[in-house]
N, C-alpha and C positions, 0 to 999 in steps of 0.2 A: 469559527463560524458553525453554526448547526445547519442540519438538513434544511430548516425552515429560514435561512438566511440571517439570523441573529448572531452578531459579533460578541463573542464570548470574552475577549480581552484585546486590549491595545496598549501598545508601549511606545512613548515618545524615544526615539534614538537620536543620541548626541550628533550634531552635525559634523564633528570631527571623527566620529567612530562609524561603526556599520552595525548590522543586525547581530552579529554572533555573539557579543557580551550581553544582549537583552533576551537571548533564547530561554535560559534557565529562569530568570526572574520573572519573565511573562507567564511561563507555564507554572511556577510555582503557586500562582495565584486561582489556579483552576483544578478542579477536580477530573482528573483523567480517566476515572474508572470506566472501561469500556468504549473508550474513544479511540478514533483513528485520527493520527496526526499526520497533516501534509505540511511540508514546508519548501522552501526554495532549496535548490542544489547548494547554495551557500552553505546550509546546515548540515551538509553530509560530512561531519566533523567527528572525530573519534570521541571527544568530550561529549557531545550531543548524544551520540548513540549510547554512551555509557550512562549519561542522565537518565535517559529514558529507559534503558534496562533496569536501573536501579529502582525506578518508579513502577516497575512490572510490565513495561510496555516495549514491545518489540515490533519491527517492522516485518511483520508476518506476510503480507502479500508480496513484498520485494524478496523475501526468503524463498517462498514457492515459486515465483517467477524464476529468480536466479538458479534454484537447485533442481526444481523438477521439471521446468521447462527449459533450462540451459540458457537463459536469456542473455547472459554476459558473453556467452561464446556465440552469440548469433552474428552472423556476417552481414545482416541488413542493416545498413548504416546510412543510406542516402534519402534525402527529401524526406517525404511524410510515412514512409513505410515503418521506421521503428516505432512510432507512436500507434499505427494501424495494429502491428504485430502486439504491442503491450495491451492495446483495448481488446484484441481477440483473446490473449492469454487471461486478462481479467475477466472476461465474459466465461471462459472455460472454468476458471477457478468458482467464479460466482454461481454457475450452474451446479457444480458438484458439491459447492457449500448448500445451495437451496435444496439439493437432493440429500441432504443430510450427512454427506462425508466431511470428516474433519481432517482426514490423510488424504490429500489430494495425489500423492504419488500412489497409494494403495487403490484409490478410485480408478487411476489410469491404467493400473495393471489388471484390473478386472476385465471381464469379457468386453470385447469390442462390438457394442450394438450401435449402428449407424443412424438409429433413429433416436437414440438416448437424450443428444443434445436438444432435440425438439420435445420429447415426451417429459422431460424432467422440469421444465418451466409449464408444461401444460399446453404446449402449442399444437399438438395433436393427440 
């Protein structure tokens, strides 16, 4: 689906199967250049990651959240808090990317300006 809400592809899944075998054939029909792919947790399969990597796509956001913000080591696991923290990490990554940084870890190591999160998006 595009940001405008247009469905790019759809595939019927056999009633005796599930979505896993339909993953690659569905994406084979789409130009994935410069795209972000989201999928159900069902698709966190090694074969699916290999398929996307071969097509030049990596889960950059998850990599940054996992390695730079150590999301996988987080002890926050109850109720809605994991989703809130993921959203805050995404916000921080987005602010740094909007500020022109391609290496989020390096951006975090630079000076700690407490007003930077507000100045980067032009809020102050």
